[in-house]
C-alpha positions in Angstrom: 42.9 19.6 73.4 39.3 20.7 73.1 37.3 22.6 75.7 34.0 24.4 76.0 33.7 27.5 78.1 30.1 28.4 79.0 29.3 32.1 79.4 26.2 34.1 78.7 25.6 35.5 76.1 27.9 33.2 74.1 29.5 29.9 74.6 33.1 29.3 73.3 34.0 26.0 71.7 37.8 26.0 71.7 40.0 23.4 69.9 43.7 23.6 70.3 46.3 21.9 68.3 48.1 19.1 70.0 50.9 19.5 67.5 51.2 21.9 64.6 48.1 23.7 63.5 45.6 26.4 64.4 43.8 27.5 67.5 40.1 27.4 66.5 37.3 29.0 68.4 33.6 29.0 67.6 31.0 31.0 69.5 27.4 32.1 68.9 26.5 35.8 69.5 22.8 36.0 70.0 22.5 39.8 69.5 25.0 40.5 66.8 25.1 40.7 63.0 28.2 39.7 61.0 29.0 43.3 60.2 28.9 44.1 64.0 31.6 41.5 64.6 33.8 42.9 61.9 33.2 46.4 63.3 34.4 45.2 66.7 37.8 44.6 65.3 38.1 47.8 63.2 36.1 50.6 64.8 38.5 52.3 67.3 35.8 52.9 69.9 34.5 49.3 69.9 38.1 47.9 70.0 38.8 50.0 73.0 35.7 48.8 74.8 36.2 45.0 74.6 39.9 44.6 73.8 41.3 47.6 75.7 43.5 48.6 72.8 43.9 51.9 70.9 44.0 51.4 67.1 46.5 53.6 65.2 44.0 54.7 62.5 41.1 52.9 60.9 42.1 49.6 59.4 41.6 48.9 55.7 42.3 45.8 53.5 46.0 45.8 52.7 46.8 48.4 55.3 48.5 48.3 58.7 46.8 46.9 61.8 48.4 48.5 64.8 46.9 48.1 68.3 48.5 49.7 71.4 47.7 48.2 74.7 48.6 51.0 77.0 48.0 49.1 80.3 50.6 46.5 79.1 52.9 49.1 77.5 52.9 46.8 74.4 52.1 47.3 70.7 50.8 44.7 68.3 51.6 45.4 64.7 50.6 43.6 61.4 48.7 43.9 58.2 45.0 43.6 57.4 44.6 40.7 55.0 40.8 40.9 54.5 38.1 43.2 55.6 34.6 42.6 54.3 32.0 43.7 56.8 29.1 42.8 54.5 30.2 39.2 54.4 31.4 39.0 58.0 35.1 38.6 57.3 38.2 40.1 58.9 41.7 38.7 58.8 45.1 40.2 59.9 48.7 39.3 60.7 50.3 40.4 63.9 53.4 40.3 66.1 54.4 42.0 69.3 56.9 44.8 68.9 58.6 43.8 72.2 58.9 40.1 71.3 60.8 39.8 68.0 61.6 36.2 68.9 58.0 35.2 68.3 56.7 34.4 64.8 54.1 36.6 63.1 50.6 35.0 63.5 47.4 35.3 61.6 43.9 35.7 62.9 40.9 35.1 60.7 37.4 36.0 61.9 34.3 34.8 60.0 30.8 35.6 61.1 27.7 34.4 59.5 24.0 34.8 60.3 22.6 32.1 62.6 19.4 31.9 64.7 18.8 35.7 64.9 22.4 36.4 65.8 25.5 35.1 64.3 28.0 32.2 64.5 31.6 33.4 64.8 34.6 31.3 63.8 38.1 32.5 64.8 41.3 30.8 63.6 44.6 31.9 65.1 48.0 30.5 64.1 49.8 28.7 62.7 51.7 26.9 65.4 54.4 24.3 65.2 55.3 21.6 67.7 58.1 23.4 69.5 57.8 24.4 73.1 57.7 28.2 72.3 54.8 27.7 69.9 52.9 25.5 72.3 53.3 28.1 75.1 52.3 30.9 72.6 49.2 28.9 71.5 48.2 28.4 75.2 48.6 32.1 75.9 46.5 33.0 72.8 43.7 30.5 73.9 43.6 32.1 77.3 43.5 35.6 75.8 40.5 34.8 73.5 38.7 33.0 76.3 39.0 36.2 78.3 38.3 38.8 75.5 35.6 37.1 73.3 33.0 37.2 76.1 33.8 40.9 76.5 33.2 41.4 72.8 29.9 39.6 73.1 28.9 41.8 76.1 29.8 45.0 74.2 27.8 43.9 71.1 24.9 42.9 73.2 24.9 46.3 75.0 25.1 48.1 71.6 22.3 46.0 70.1 20.1 46.7 73.2 20.8 50.4 72.9 19.9 50.4 69.2 16.6 48.6 69.8 15.8 51.0 72.7 16.8 54.1 70.6 19.8 55.0 72.7 23.3 55.8 71.5 26.3 53.6 72.2 29.4 55.0 73.9 
């Protein structure tokens, strides 16, 4: 299944596995730099603004990645696999504390300069062909379609503030 979701400032190109595989999302962020995208996943204040999660500490390569979603009363826990802001790379594993029946997933975010902003590629998976994995993949697709435009909005606001000389929240 492939779909495109139009939304300013970015457009999401989403491909979903019909069988086993990875959820793949590509979007262009006009006002962001690759390091900004990585910061959005590891800087507690930025994570809170677009994802609504509280990070337990500042993530580092090889360390824990723990995000508490207070409104849902749920915690996501995993490990940081890669963190290289200069090269626009962040990857982590994760699983919900409250759903031990679900497999641990991986998310890889790669951002590269493109047309005055950046191109972001996000891979989430892997998924197999079972019903539980198909439902999980669909839930993750819906989540990214909701949250990535919020990430774009936050980074656009921050870039505008930086250009205008104001501080970000």
